[in-house]
N, C-alpha and C positions, 0 to 999 in steps of 0.2 A: 919911130914909125914901125920898125921891125918888132919891137916889143909888143905893141898893140896887136899886130898880126899873130904873133906867137900866143898871146893871151886868148885871142879869138879861136885859134885852132885848139887850144887846150879846152876851152869851153865847149867847142863842137864835139871833141872826143868824149868829154864828160856827159854831154847831152846824149850822144849815141849810146853810151854805156847805160845811162838811165833808161832810155827807150827800150833797150834790149832787156833790161831787168823787168820793166813793166810788162813787156810782151810775154815774158816767161811766167810771171805771176798771174796775169789776167788771161783766163781761158778763151775769152772772145772780146770783140770790140764792144763799145757801149751801144752802138746802133744794132749790132747782132743781138745783144741782150734784150733790148727794147722790143725788137721784132719777135724774139722767142716768147717774151712775156705776153705780147698781144696775141700770139697764136694760142698760148695756154688759156687766156681769158676767153677767146672765141670758142675754144674747145669746151670750156666749162659752161658757157652760155648755151651751146648746142646740146649739152647733156652728155657729151662723149667722155668727159672726166668728171669726177666728183668735185663739187664746189668746196673751197677751203675758206675758213673764216679767219679773222684776225686772232682769235683765241688759238686756233690750230698753229698759226705762225709762231705765237709766243711759246707754245708747248714745244714746237720743234727747235726753237732757238735755245730753250733751256736744255733740251736733250743734246743738242750739238755742243753746247758749251761744256756739259758734263763729260761728253766723249773726248773732248780735246784735253781735258785735265788728266 
């Protein structure tokens, strides 16, 4: 019984470490990201920011991948 509890504590510690790592790599939560995306779309529809196409996205992805190398 004691071994099972020790294993559980070990997994909880590992889980906490993983959560800490995720929080460091992710700048915001998923819900915050979705809210920000919705705000950007609303702004584009209202004409406050220029609309972006799928082609623009692919161009940016190519540009970012070259910058990382």
